[in-house]
N, CA, C and O atoms as a MOPAC input file, in Angstrom:
PM7 MOZYME 1SCF
protein

 N    -10.09200 1     1.33500 1   -11.97100 1
 C     -8.94600 1     0.88700 1   -11.19300 1
 C     -8.04300 1     2.08100 1   -10.88200 1
 O     -7.84800 1     2.97500 1   -11.70500 1
 N     -7.50200 1     2.06100 1    -9.66700 1
 C     -6.53800 1     3.09000 1    -9.27200 1
 C     -5.52400 1     2.45400 1    -8.33600 1
 O     -5.89200 1     1.79500 1    -7.36400 1
 N     -4.23400 1     2.65700 1    -8.63700 1
 C     -3.18800 1     2.13600 1    -7.76100 1
 C     -3.34400 1     2.75500 1    -6.37400 1
 O     -3.62300 1     3.94700 1    -6.24700 1
 N     -3.16200 1     1.94100 1    -5.34100 1
 C     -3.38800 1     2.38100 1    -3.96200 1
 C     -2.20600 1     3.16100 1    -3.37700 1
 O     -2.40000 1     4.10200 1    -2.60800 1
 N     -0.99500 1     2.77000 1    -3.73900 1
 C      0.20700 1     3.41000 1    -3.19600 1
 C      1.41800 1     2.87300 1    -3.94400 1
 O      1.31400 1     1.90400 1    -4.69600 1
 N      2.54100 1     3.49300 1    -3.73900 1
 C      3.78000 1     2.98000 1    -4.32400 1
 C      4.36600 1     1.97700 1    -3.34200 1
 O      4.63500 1     2.31200 1    -2.18800 1
 N      4.55900 1     0.76600 1    -3.79500 1
 C      5.10500 1    -0.29500 1    -2.95000 1
 C      6.62800 1    -0.25000 1    -2.91800 1
 O      7.24600 1    -0.45400 1    -1.87300 1
 N      7.22000 1     0.02000 1    -4.07300 1
 C      8.67400 1     0.06900 1    -4.14300 1
 C      9.09300 1     1.09100 1    -5.19400 1
 O      8.34600 1     1.40200 1    -6.12100 1
 N     10.28700 1     1.59400 1    -5.02400 1
 C     10.88600 1     2.47400 1    -6.01900 1
 C     12.35700 1     2.11400 1    -6.09600 1
 O     12.93000 1     1.60500 1    -5.13300 1
 N     12.97100 1     2.37800 1    -7.24400 1
 C     14.35100 1     1.95100 1    -7.47200 1
 C     15.25700 1     3.12600 1    -7.77300 1
 O     14.86200 1     4.10200 1    -8.41100 1
 N     16.49100 1     3.00300 1    -7.29100 1
 C     17.58100 1     3.88400 1    -7.68300 1
 C     18.67700 1     2.99100 1    -8.24900 1
 O     18.83000 1     1.83800 1    -7.84500 1
 N     19.42400 1     3.53500 1    -9.17500 1
 C     20.51600 1     2.80100 1    -9.80700 1
 C     21.82500 1     3.40400 1    -9.32900 1
 O     22.02400 1     4.61700 1    -9.39500 1
 N     22.72100 1     2.54200 1    -8.84300 1
 C     23.95500 1     2.99100 1    -8.19400 1
 C     25.16500 1     2.36500 1    -8.88000 1
 O     25.05300 1     1.37300 1    -9.59900 1
 N     26.32100 1     2.97300 1    -8.63800 1
 C     27.53900 1     2.46000 1    -9.27000 1
 C     28.20600 1     1.36100 1    -8.44300 1
 O     28.92200 1     0.52200 1    -8.98900 1
 N     27.97500 1     1.36400 1    -7.13500 1
 C     28.64300 1     0.41500 1    -6.24200 1
 C     27.66800 1     0.04100 1    -5.12800 1
 O     27.28800 1     0.89100 1    -4.32200 1
 N     27.26600 1    -1.21500 1    -5.08000 1
 C     26.27200 1    -1.66600 1    -4.10000 1
 C     26.78300 1    -1.51500 1    -2.66800 1
 O     26.06100 1    -1.01000 1    -1.80800 1
 N     28.01800 1    -1.94700 1    -2.39900 1
 C     28.53400 1    -1.87200 1    -1.02500 1
 C     28.57400 1    -0.42100 1    -0.53500 1
 O     28.19400 1    -0.14100 1     0.60200 1
 N     29.02600 1     0.48600 1    -1.37400 1
 C     29.06500 1     1.90700 1    -1.03000 1
 C     27.65600 1     2.43500 1    -0.76800 1
 O     27.43000 1     3.16800 1     0.19400 1
 N     26.71800 1     2.06100 1    -1.62400 1
 C     25.33400 1     2.51200 1    -1.46900 1
 C     24.70600 1     1.93900 1    -0.19800 1
 O     23.98100 1     2.64400 1     0.50400 1
 N     24.97500 1     0.68900 1     0.09800 1
 C     24.42800 1     0.07000 1     1.31000 1
 C     24.92700 1     0.80600 1     2.55000 1
 O     24.14500 1     1.10200 1     3.45400 1
 N     26.21200 1     1.09900 1     2.59400 1
 C     26.74200 1     1.85800 1     3.74600 1
 C     26.02500 1     3.19100 1     3.87600 1
 O     25.62400 1     3.56800 1     4.97700 1
 N     25.85600 1     3.91200 1     2.77200 1
 C     25.22000 1     5.22300 1     2.80500 1
 C     23.77500 1     5.12500 1     3.29000 1
 O     23.38100 1     5.84300 1     4.20900 1
 N     22.98800 1     4.25000 1     2.68500 1
 C     21.56500 1     4.19600 1     3.03500 1
 C     21.33400 1     3.60800 1     4.42600 1
 O     20.32700 1     3.91800 1     5.06200 1
 N     22.24200 1     2.77300 1     4.90500 1
 C     22.11600 1     2.24100 1     6.26100 1
 C     22.63600 1     3.24700 1     7.28400 1
 O     21.93300 1     3.57500 1     8.23900 1
 N     23.85700 1     3.73800 1     7.09400 1
 C     24.50800 1     4.57200 1     8.10700 1
 C     24.07000 1     6.03200 1     8.07900 1
 O     23.96200 1     6.65700 1     9.13300 1
 N     23.81900 1     6.58000 1     6.91500 1
 C     23.46400 1     7.99900 1     6.82800 1
 C     21.95200 1     8.19000 1     6.83100 1
 O     21.43100 1     9.00200 1     7.59500 1
 N     21.25200 1     7.45300 1     5.98900 1
 C     19.80100 1     7.62100 1     5.88000 1
 C     19.07300 1     6.80400 1     6.94800 1
 O     17.91900 1     7.09900 1     7.25900 1
 N     19.71900 1     5.78900 1     7.51400 1
 C     19.14500 1     5.03900 1     8.63000 1
 C     18.12000 1     3.99900 1     8.22800 1
 O     17.28100 1     3.61300 1     9.04200 1
 N     18.17200 1     3.53500 1     6.97800 1
 C     17.20600 1     2.53700 1     6.53000 1
 C     17.65200 1     1.12900 1     6.90600 1
 O     18.84500 1     0.84300 1     7.01500 1
 N     16.67300 1     0.26700 1     7.10100 1
 C     16.93400 1    -1.11200 1     7.49400 1
 C     16.94700 1    -2.02800 1     6.27300 1
 O     15.97800 1    -2.06300 1     5.51400 1
 N     18.05100 1    -2.77600 1     6.07600 1
 C     18.09100 1    -3.70400 1     4.94200 1
 C     17.02000 1    -4.78600 1     5.06500 1
 O     16.65400 1    -5.21000 1     6.16100 1
 N     16.53700 1    -5.21500 1     3.91000 1
 C     15.54000 1    -6.28000 1     3.82500 1
 C     16.09000 1    -7.33600 1     2.87000 1
 O     16.57400 1    -7.00000 1     1.78900 1
 N     16.02000 1    -8.58600 1     3.25000 1
 C     16.48900 1    -9.65200 1     2.36400 1
 C     18.00300 1    -9.66300 1     2.25100 1
 O     18.72000 1    -9.06100 1     3.05000 1
 N     18.46100 1   -10.37300 1     1.22300 1
 C     19.90500 1   -10.53500 1     1.03800 1
 C     20.44400 1    -9.53300 1     0.03200 1
 O     19.83400 1    -9.26700 1    -1.00400 1
 N     21.58800 1    -8.99300 1     0.36200 1
 C     22.31100 1    -8.09400 1    -0.53500 1
 C     23.26600 1    -8.93500 1    -1.36500 1
 O     23.81400 1    -9.91900 1    -0.87000 1
 N     23.47300 1    -8.56000 1    -2.61800 1
 C     24.51100 1    -9.18100 1    -3.42800 1
 C     25.16500 1    -8.10800 1    -4.28600 1
 O     24.88400 1    -6.92300 1    -4.10700 1
 N     26.02100 1    -8.49400 1    -5.20400 1
 C     26.73300 1    -7.50300 1    -6.01900 1
 C     25.82400 1    -6.80700 1    -7.01900 1
 O     26.22100 1    -5.82000 1    -7.63800 1
 N     24.60400 1    -7.31500 1    -7.18200 1
 C     23.65500 1    -6.75400 1    -8.15500 1
 C     22.63600 1    -5.81400 1    -7.51900 1
 O     22.22800 1    -4.83700 1    -8.14700 1
 N     22.21600 1    -6.09200 1    -6.27700 1
 C     21.13600 1    -5.30900 1    -5.68600 1
 C     21.11700 1    -5.38400 1    -4.16300 1
 O     21.73000 1    -6.25500 1    -3.54600 1
 N     20.38600 1    -4.43100 1    -3.58700 1
 C     20.12000 1    -4.39600 1    -2.14500 1
 C     18.76400 1    -3.72900 1    -1.97100 1
 O     18.35600 1    -2.90600 1    -2.79000 1
 N     18.07200 1    -4.09200 1    -0.89600 1
 C     16.73200 1    -3.58500 1    -0.64200 1
 C     16.64300 1    -3.04300 1     0.77800 1
 O     17.24900 1    -3.58900 1     1.70000 1
 N     15.87800 1    -1.95700 1     0.94800 1
 C     15.71900 1    -1.32200 1     2.25400 1
 C     14.26000 1    -1.01200 1     2.51800 1
 O     13.52600 1    -0.59200 1     1.62300 1
 N     13.84700 1    -1.22600 1     3.76600 1
 C     12.50400 1    -0.82800 1     4.18700 1
 C     12.53200 1     0.66100 1     4.51400 1
 O     13.44500 1     1.16100 1     5.17200 1
 N     11.50300 1     1.35000 1     4.03300 1
 C     11.33900 1     2.77300 1     4.33400 1
 C      9.85800 1     2.99200 1     4.58300 1
 O      9.06700 1     3.06900 1     3.64200 1
 N      9.48000 1     3.09500 1     5.86200 1
 C      8.06300 1     3.16600 1     6.19400 1
 C      7.38800 1     1.87600 1     5.75500 1
 O      7.84700 1     0.78500 1     6.09600 1
 N      6.29600 1     1.99400 1     4.99700 1
 C      5.63800 1     0.77700 1     4.52300 1
 C      6.01900 1     0.46600 1     3.07500 1
 O      5.37700 1    -0.35800 1     2.42300 1
 N      7.06500 1     1.12800 1     2.57400 1
 C      7.54800 1     0.86300 1     1.21900 1
 C      8.96000 1     0.30800 1     1.23300 1
 O      9.58700 1     0.16600 1     2.28300 1
 N      9.43900 1    -0.00100 1     0.04000 1
 C     10.77900 1    -0.56000 1    -0.11800 1
 C     11.56000 1     0.28500 1    -1.11300 1
 O     11.04900 1     0.64500 1    -2.17300 1
 N     12.81300 1     0.60000 1    -0.76100 1
 C     13.73500 1     1.24400 1    -1.67500 1
 C     14.63800 1     0.16200 1    -2.24000 1
 O     15.33800 1    -0.52500 1    -1.49600 1
 N     14.62000 1     0.01300 1    -3.56600 1
 C     15.46600 1    -0.95500 1    -4.25900 1
 C     16.69600 1    -0.23100 1    -4.77600 1
 O     16.58400 1     0.84100 1    -5.37000 1
 N     17.86400 1    -0.80800 1    -4.55500 1
 C     19.10000 1    -0.28000 1    -5.12800 1
 C     19.64500 1    -1.32400 1    -6.08100 1
 O     19.86800 1    -2.47000 1    -5.68900 1
 N     19.85700 1    -0.94500 1    -7.31300 1
 C     20.40300 1    -1.84600 1    -8.32400 1
 C     21.71200 1    -1.28900 1    -8.85900 1
 O     21.82800 1    -0.09100 1    -9.11700 1
 N     22.68600 1    -2.15400 1    -9.02200 1
 C     23.88700 1    -1.75500 1    -9.74000 1
 C     23.45900 1    -1.56300 1   -11.18100 1
 O     22.99300 1    -2.50100 1   -11.82800 1
 N     23.61700 1    -0.35700 1   -11.67900 1
 C     23.01500 1     0.05100 1   -12.94700 1
 C     23.27100 1    -0.93400 1   -14.08600 1
 O     22.32100 1    -1.38300 1   -14.72700 1
 N     24.51400 1    -1.27600 1   -14.34700 1
 C     24.79900 1    -2.14400 1   -15.50000 1
 C     24.29400 1    -3.56800 1   -15.30000 1
 O     24.00500 1    -4.26000 1   -16.27600 1
 N     24.18400 1    -4.01400 1   -14.05900 1
 C     23.69000 1    -5.37200 1   -13.80300 1
 C     22.19700 1    -5.49700 1   -14.08700 1
 O     21.72700 1    -6.56500 1   -14.47800 1
 N     21.44800 1    -4.40500 1   -13.89200 1
 C     19.99600 1    -4.47700 1   -14.11200 1
 C     19.64000 1    -4.54600 1   -15.59400 1
 O     18.49100 1    -4.81300 1   -15.94400 1
 N     20.61500 1    -4.30800 1   -16.46200 1
 C     20.38700 1    -4.38900 1   -17.90600 1
 C     20.59500 1    -5.79800 1   -18.45100 1
 O     20.25100 1    -6.07800 1   -19.59900 1
 N     21.15600 1    -6.68600 1   -17.63000 1
 C     21.40700 1    -8.06000 1   -18.06500 1
 C     20.15400 1    -8.90400 1   -17.86300 1
 O     19.49700 1    -8.79500 1   -16.82800 1
 N     19.81500 1    -9.74700 1   -18.84200 1
 C     18.64200 1   -10.61700 1   -18.67300 1
 C     18.85100 1   -11.62900 1   -17.54100 1
 O     19.98000 1   -11.99000 1   -17.20700 1
 N     17.74200 1   -12.07100 1   -16.96700 1
 C     17.80000 1   -13.06900 1   -15.88700 1
 C     18.43800 1   -14.35300 1   -16.40500 1
 O     18.17400 1   -14.79100 1   -17.52400 1
 N     19.27500 1   -14.93800 1   -15.57300 1
 C     19.92200 1   -16.21000 1   -15.90800 1
 C     18.98200 1   -17.36700 1   -15.60800 1
 O     18.07500 1   -17.22100 1   -14.78900 1
 N     19.17900 1   -18.52100 1   -16.25600 1
 C     18.34400 1   -19.69100 1   -15.94700 1
 C     18.36400 1   -19.98600 1   -14.44600 1
 O     19.42300 1   -19.97000 1   -13.81800 1
 N     17.20800 1   -20.25200 1   -13.88900 1
 C     17.08100 1   -20.54200 1   -12.46700 1
 C     16.81200 1   -19.31000 1   -11.61800 1
 O     16.49600 1   -19.43400 1   -10.43400 1
 N     16.93300 1   -18.11900 1   -12.20400 1
 C     16.62600 1   -16.89000 1   -11.47200 1
 C     15.18300 1   -16.49000 1   -11.74500 1
 O     14.55500 1   -16.97000 1   -12.68900 1
 N     14.67400 1   -15.60300 1   -10.90000 1
 C     13.33600 1   -15.06000 1   -11.14500 1
 C     13.33600 1   -14.32500 1   -12.47700 1
 O     14.31700 1   -13.65400 1   -12.79700 1
 N     12.28600 1   -14.42700 1   -13.25300 1
 C     12.27400 1   -13.83000 1   -14.59800 1
 C     11.93100 1   -12.33700 1   -14.61300 1
 O     11.04300 1   -11.90600 1   -15.34900 1
 N     12.63400 1   -11.56100 1   -13.80500 1
 C     12.40300 1   -10.11400 1   -13.76900 1
 C     12.95900 1    -9.51300 1   -15.05900 1
 O     14.11900 1    -9.74800 1   -15.39800 1
 N     12.15200 1    -8.74500 1   -15.77500 1
 C     12.64200 1    -8.13500 1   -17.01200 1
 C     13.78500 1    -7.15300 1   -16.74600 1
 O     13.91100 1    -6.60500 1   -15.65100 1
 N     14.60300 1    -6.94800 1   -17.75800 1
 C     15.66500 1    -5.94800 1   -17.63100 1
 C     15.02900 1    -4.57800 1   -17.44600 1
 O     13.92100 1    -4.32300 1   -17.91600 1
 N     15.74000 1    -3.71000 1   -16.76100 1
 C     15.27600 1    -2.34900 1   -16.54100 1
 C     16.47100 1    -1.51300 1   -16.15800 1
 O     17.57100 1    -2.03700 1   -15.98100 1
 N     16.27000 1    -0.24000 1   -16.03100 1
 C     17.35900 1     0.63000 1   -15.63000 1
 C     17.11300 1     2.04600 1   -16.08000 1
 O     16.11300 1     2.34900 1   -16.73100 1
 N     18.02900 1     2.89400 1   -15.72800 1
 C     17.94700 1     4.30500 1   -16.07800 1
 C     19.35900 1     4.83000 1   -16.24100 1
 O     20.31000 1     4.25700 1   -15.70700 1
 N     19.49300 1     5.91500 1   -16.97700 1
 C     20.78200 1     6.57600 1   -17.07900 1
 C     20.65300 1     7.93500 1   -16.42300 1
 O     19.58800 1     8.55300 1   -16.44800 1
 N     21.73100 1     8.38900 1   -15.84400 1
 C     21.71200 1     9.66300 1   -15.14100 1
 C     21.14400 1     9.51600 1   -13.75000 1
 O     20.62700 1     8.45800 1   -13.39000 1
 N     21.23900 1    10.57700 1   -12.96500 1
 C     20.78200 1    10.50700 1   -11.58000 1
 C     19.26600 1    10.36500 1   -11.46600 1
 O     18.51000 1    10.98500 1   -12.21400 1
 N     18.84500 1     9.54300 1   -10.52300 1
 C     17.43100 1     9.41400 1   -10.19400 1
 C     17.09500 1    10.35300 1    -9.03900 1
 O     17.92500 1    11.14800 1    -8.59800 1
 N     15.86400 1    10.23900 1    -8.56500 1
 C     15.41800 1    11.10800 1    -7.47400 1
 C     14.46300 1    10.33900 1    -6.56600 1
 O     13.58900 1     9.61300 1    -7.04000 1
 N     14.64000 1    10.50600 1    -5.26900 1
 C     13.72300 1     9.99200 1    -4.25600 1
 C     13.56800 1    11.06500 1    -3.19700 1
 O     14.53300 1    11.74100 1    -2.83900 1
 N     12.35200 1    11.21800 1    -2.69800 1
 C     12.08300 1    12.17000 1    -1.62400 1
 C     11.61300 1    11.40400 1    -0.39400 1
 O     10.66100 1    10.62600 1    -0.46700 1
 N     12.27900 1    11.62400 1     0.73200 1
 C     11.91000 1    11.03300 1     2.00600 1
 C     11.12600 1    12.05900 1     2.81000 1
 O     11.39900 1    13.25600 1     2.71500 1
 N     10.16700 1    11.61300 1     3.59200 1
 C      9.33100 1    12.51100 1     4.38900 1
 C      9.93900 1    12.73500 1     5.76700 1
 O     10.47900 1    11.81400 1     6.38000 1
 N      9.84300 1    13.96800 1     6.24200 1
 C     10.23300 1    14.32400 1     7.61000 1
 C      9.39700 1    15.52200 1     8.04400 1
 O      9.08200 1    16.39600 1     7.23600 1
 N      9.05100 1    15.55500 1     9.29200 1
 C      8.30300 1    16.69400 1     9.82600 1
 C      9.20400 1    17.93100 1     9.82700 1
 O     10.43000 1    17.82400 1     9.84100 1
 N      8.58200 1    19.08300 1     9.81400 1
 C      9.31800 1    20.34000 1     9.73600 1
 C     10.39800 1    20.50300 1    10.77900 1
 O     11.49200 1    20.97700 1    10.47100 1
 N     10.10500 1    20.11000 1    12.03100 1
 C     11.09700 1    20.26700 1    13.09100 1
 C     12.24500 1    19.26600 1    12.98100 1
 O     13.24300 1    19.40100 1    13.68800 1
 N     12.12300 1    18.26400 1    12.10800 1
 C     13.19200 1    17.28900 1    11.90100 1
 C     14.17800 1    17.72100 1    10.81100 1
 O     15.29800 1    17.21200 1    10.75400 1
 N     13.77600 1    18.63800 1     9.96300 1
 C     14.62200 1    18.97600 1     8.81400 1
 C     15.93900 1    19.60200 1     9.25200 1
 O     16.98000 1    19.28500 1     8.67500 1
 N     15.93100 1    20.47300 1    10.24400 1
 C     17.19600 1    21.02900 1    10.73300 1
 C     18.08200 1    19.93900 1    11.32900 1
 O     19.30000 1    19.96900 1    11.16000 1
 N     17.48300 1    18.99200 1    12.01600 1
 C     18.26200 1    17.86100 1    12.55000 1
 C     18.87700 1    17.05200 1    11.41200 1
 O     20.02100 1    16.60900 1    11.51500 1
 N     18.12600 1    16.85500 1    10.32400 1
 C     18.65900 1    16.16500 1     9.14600 1
 C     19.83000 1    16.95100 1     8.55700 1
 O     20.84100 1    16.36300 1     8.17300 1
 N     19.69800 1    18.26900 1     8.48400 1
 C     20.80300 1    19.10000 1     7.95700 1
 C     22.07600 1    18.86100 1     8.76800 1
 O     23.15000 1    18.66500 1     8.19800 1
 N     21.95800 1    18.87800 1    10.08000 1
 C     23.11900 1    18.67600 1    10.94600 1
 C     23.67800 1    17.25900 1    10.79400 1
 O     24.89300 1    17.06800 1    10.74500 1
 N     22.79700 1    16.28100 1    10.72200 1
 C     23.20500 1    14.88900 1    10.54300 1
 C     23.98700 1    14.72100 1     9.23600 1
 O     25.04500 1    14.09300 1     9.21500 1
 N     23.46600 1    15.27800 1     8.16700 1
 C     24.14000 1    15.18100 1     6.86600 1
 C     25.48600 1    15.90400 1     6.90600 1
 O     26.47100 1    15.41300 1     6.35500 1
 N     25.53000 1    17.05800 1     7.55100 1
 C     26.78600 1    17.81100 1     7.67700 1
 C     27.84000 1    16.99000 1     8.40800 1
 O     29.00200 1    16.96400 1     8.00300 1
 N     27.43200 1    16.31300 1     9.49500 1
 C     28.37500 1    15.46400 1    10.24900 1
 C     28.94600 1    14.35500 1     9.37700 1
 O     30.05700 1    13.88200 1     9.61900 1
 N     28.19200 1    13.94000 1     8.36500 1
 C     28.65000 1    12.89600 1     7.44700 1
 C     29.33300 1    13.47800 1     6.20700 1
 O     29.64900 1    12.74100 1     5.27300 1
 N     29.55800 1    14.78000 1     6.19100 1
 C     30.26000 1    15.41700 1     5.08900 1
 C     29.44400 1    15.53900 1     3.81300 1
 O     30.00500 1    15.61100 1     2.72000 1
 N     28.12500 1    15.56500 1     3.94400 1
 C     27.24500 1    15.62500 1     2.78200 1
 C     26.72800 1    17.05300 1     2.61500 1
 O     26.13300 1    17.62800 1     3.52600 1
 N     26.96900 1    17.60300 1     1.43700 1
 C     26.57100 1    18.97800 1     1.14800 1
 C     25.08100 1    19.06700 1     0.84600 1
 O     24.51900 1    18.20300 1     0.17200 1
 N     24.46100 1    20.10100 1     1.34300 1
 C     23.06000 1    20.40600 1     1.02200 1
 C     23.08400 1    21.27000 1    -0.24300 1
 O     23.71000 1    22.32900 1    -0.27000 1
 N     22.39500 1    20.80500 1    -1.28700 1
 C     22.36000 1    21.55200 1    -2.54600 1
 C     21.29600 1    22.64200 1    -2.54000 1
 O     21.47100 1    23.68000 1    -3.17800 1
 N     20.20600 1    22.41800 1    -1.83200 1
 C     19.12500 1    23.40500 1    -1.76700 1
 C     18.35500 1    23.19700 1    -0.47800 1
 O     18.23200 1    22.07600 1     0.01500 1
 N     17.84200 1    24.28700 1     0.05800 1
 C     17.01200 1    24.27500 1     1.26200 1
 C     16.02900 1    25.42500 1     1.08400 1
 O     16.42400 1    26.59000 1     1.13000 1
 N     14.76700 1    25.11200 1     0.88300 1
 C     13.79700 1    26.17600 1     0.63200 1
 C     12.39100 1    25.72400 1     1.00600 1
 O     12.13100 1    24.54200 1     1.23300 1
 N     11.50100 1    26.70000 1     1.06200 1
 C     10.08400 1    26.43000 1     1.29100 1
 C      9.33300 1    26.59700 1    -0.02100 1
 O      9.54100 1    27.56500 1    -0.75300 1
 N      8.46600 1    25.65100 1    -0.30500 1
 C      7.63600 1    25.67500 1    -1.49400 1
 C      6.52300 1    26.71200 1    -1.32200 1
 O      6.28600 1    27.16500 1    -0.20200 1
 N      5.83400 1    27.09800 1    -2.40200 1
 C      4.75500 1    28.09000 1    -2.28600 1
 C      3.67600 1    27.71700 1    -1.25800 1
 O      3.03300 1    28.60000 1    -0.69100 1
 N      3.47500 1    26.40700 1    -1.01800 1
 C      2.46600 1    26.01400 1    -0.03200 1
 C      3.02400 1    25.99700 1     1.39600 1
 O      2.30600 1    25.65100 1     2.33400 1
 N      4.31400 1    26.37200 1     1.56900 1
 C      4.91800 1    26.45100 1     2.89400 1
 C      5.71800 1    25.23400 1     3.30800 1
 O      6.44100 1    25.30200 1     4.30200 1
 N      5.62300 1    24.12700 1     2.59600 1
 C      6.39400 1    22.92400 1     2.93500 1
 C      7.87200 1    23.15500 1     2.61100 1
 O      8.20900 1    23.78900 1     1.61100 1
 N      8.73100 1    22.63800 1     3.45700 1
 C     10.18100 1    22.82200 1     3.29900 1
 C     10.81900 1    21.55600 1     2.74800 1
 O     10.40100 1    20.44500 1     3.07500 1
 N     11.83400 1    21.73300 1     1.91100 1
 C     12.61300 1    20.63200 1     1.34100 1
 C     14.09600 1    20.93100 1     1.45000 1
 O     14.52000 1    22.08300 1     1.36200 1
 N     14.87900 1    19.87600 1     1.64300 1
 C     16.32700 1    19.96800 1     1.46600 1
 C     16.72800 1    18.90900 1     0.44100 1
 O     16.14400 1    17.82700 1     0.38000 1
 N     17.73500 1    19.24600 1    -0.35800 1
 C     18.23600 1    18.35200 1    -1.41000 1
 C     19.71700 1    18.08800 1    -1.20200 1
 O     20.46900 1    18.96900 1    -0.78700 1
 N     20.12700 1    16.84700 1    -1.50200 1
 C     21.52700 1    16.43200 1    -1.40400 1
 C     21.71600 1    15.23200 1    -2.32100 1
 O     20.76000 1    14.80600 1    -2.96900 1
 N     22.91000 1    14.68000 1    -2.39400 1
 C     23.22500 1    13.56800 1    -3.30500 1
 C     23.71900 1    12.34600 1    -2.54700 1
 O     24.35500 1    12.45900 1    -1.49900 1
 N     23.41300 1    11.17600 1    -3.09800 1
 C     24.01600 1     9.95200 1    -2.57700 1
 C     25.36400 1     9.74900 1    -3.27300 1
 O     25.69200 1    10.51000 1    -4.18300 1
 N     26.15300 1     8.75000 1    -2.87500 1
 C     27.47700 1     8.56300 1    -3.47400 1
 C     27.45200 1     8.30600 1    -4.98400 1
 O     28.46100 1     8.52300 1    -5.65500 1
 N     26.32900 1     7.85200 1    -5.52600 1
 C     26.22900 1     7.61200 1    -6.96600 1
 C     25.69300 1     8.81900 1    -7.73300 1
 O     25.53200 1     8.75600 1    -8.95100 1
 N     25.41700 1     9.90900 1    -7.03200 1
 C     24.93600 1    11.11800 1    -7.68800 1
 C     23.43100 1    11.24300 1    -7.78400 1
 O     22.92900 1    12.19500 1    -8.38200 1
 N     22.68600 1    10.28600 1    -7.19900 1
 C     21.22800 1    10.40500 1    -7.19400 1
 C     20.80600 1    11.59500 1    -6.34300 1
 O     21.40100 1    11.86800 1    -5.30000 1
 N     19.78600 1    12.29200 1    -6.79400 1
 C     19.25600 1    13.45200 1    -6.08000 1
 C     18.28200 1    12.97000 1    -5.01400 1
 O     17.27400 1    12.33300 1    -5.31900 1
 N     18.59600 1    13.28100 1    -3.75800 1
 C     17.73900 1    12.89900 1    -2.64600 1
 C     17.14700 1    14.15400 1    -2.03100 1
 O     17.78500 1    15.20600 1    -1.98900 1
 N     15.93500 1    14.02500 1    -1.56200 1
 C     15.22000 1    15.13900 1    -0.96400 1
 C     14.60300 1    14.66500 1     0.34300 1
 O     14.15100 1    13.52400 1     0.44900 1
 N     14.58700 1    15.53100 1     1.31800 1
 C     13.81200 1    15.31200 1     2.53300 1
 C     12.84600 1    16.48100 1     2.59700 1
 O     13.25700 1    17.64100 1     2.58200 1
 N     11.56000 1    16.16700 1     2.66900 1
 C     10.53400 1    17.21500 1     2.62900 1
 C      9.44400 1    16.94700 1     3.62300 1
 O      9.21900 1    15.81000 1     4.03700 1
 N      8.76500 1    18.01100 1     4.00400 1
 C      7.60100 1    17.87700 1     4.86900 1
 C      6.48000 1    17.18300 1     4.10000 1
 O      6.27000 1    17.47300 1     2.92200 1
 N      5.76400 1    16.28000 1     4.74600 1
 C      4.68600 1    15.55800 1     4.06500 1
 C      3.63400 1    16.46200 1     3.43600 1
 O      2.98600 1    16.06700 1     2.46600 1
 N      3.45100 1    17.66600 1     3.96900 1
 C      2.47700 1    18.59500 1     3.42600 1
 C      2.82700 1    19.10800 1     2.03900 1
 O      2.03000 1    19.82000 1     1.42800 1
 N      3.98800 1    18.76500 1     1.53800 1
 C      4.40000 1    19.19500 1     0.20000 1
 C      3.34500 1    18.84500 1    -0.84000 1
 O      3.08700 1    19.63000 1    -1.75300 1
 N      2.74100 1    17.68900 1    -0.71000 1
 C      1.75500 1    17.22800 1    -1.69700 1
 C      0.34500 1    17.24400 1    -1.14600 1
 O     -0.57200 1    16.76000 1    -1.81000 1
 N      0.14200 1    17.77500 1     0.02500 1
 C     -1.18200 1    17.67500 1     0.56200 1
 C     -1.74900 1    18.94100 1     1.00500 1
 O     -2.88300 1    18.97600 1     1.48400 1

């Protein structure tokens, strides 16, 4: 058996409304399903980015809710979004217009370029050329 792909990945945030604005307006992701004070979901390509309010994900499911086990993380998480090489400079300018600092911008030994920045909750976000892993 071998997993075919990652279907979803999660980041833990301090404020859902703030995170929703960031991922919709800055990153350009489309919300999926209903948002509430505990979580929000976004489509990204053929995968889903889950955003959970960190302390809420540690609470057990209440009667009548789906029996999703508690989960969570402490400290900043990391997600890398794919962009073609000629798009990375456009992303830099887009992030700058939104007042978001670029923490790093470099080319890996295989020639793929990455830029790193933070979301409002301090999660480390990366935009990299797909060739980074291929």
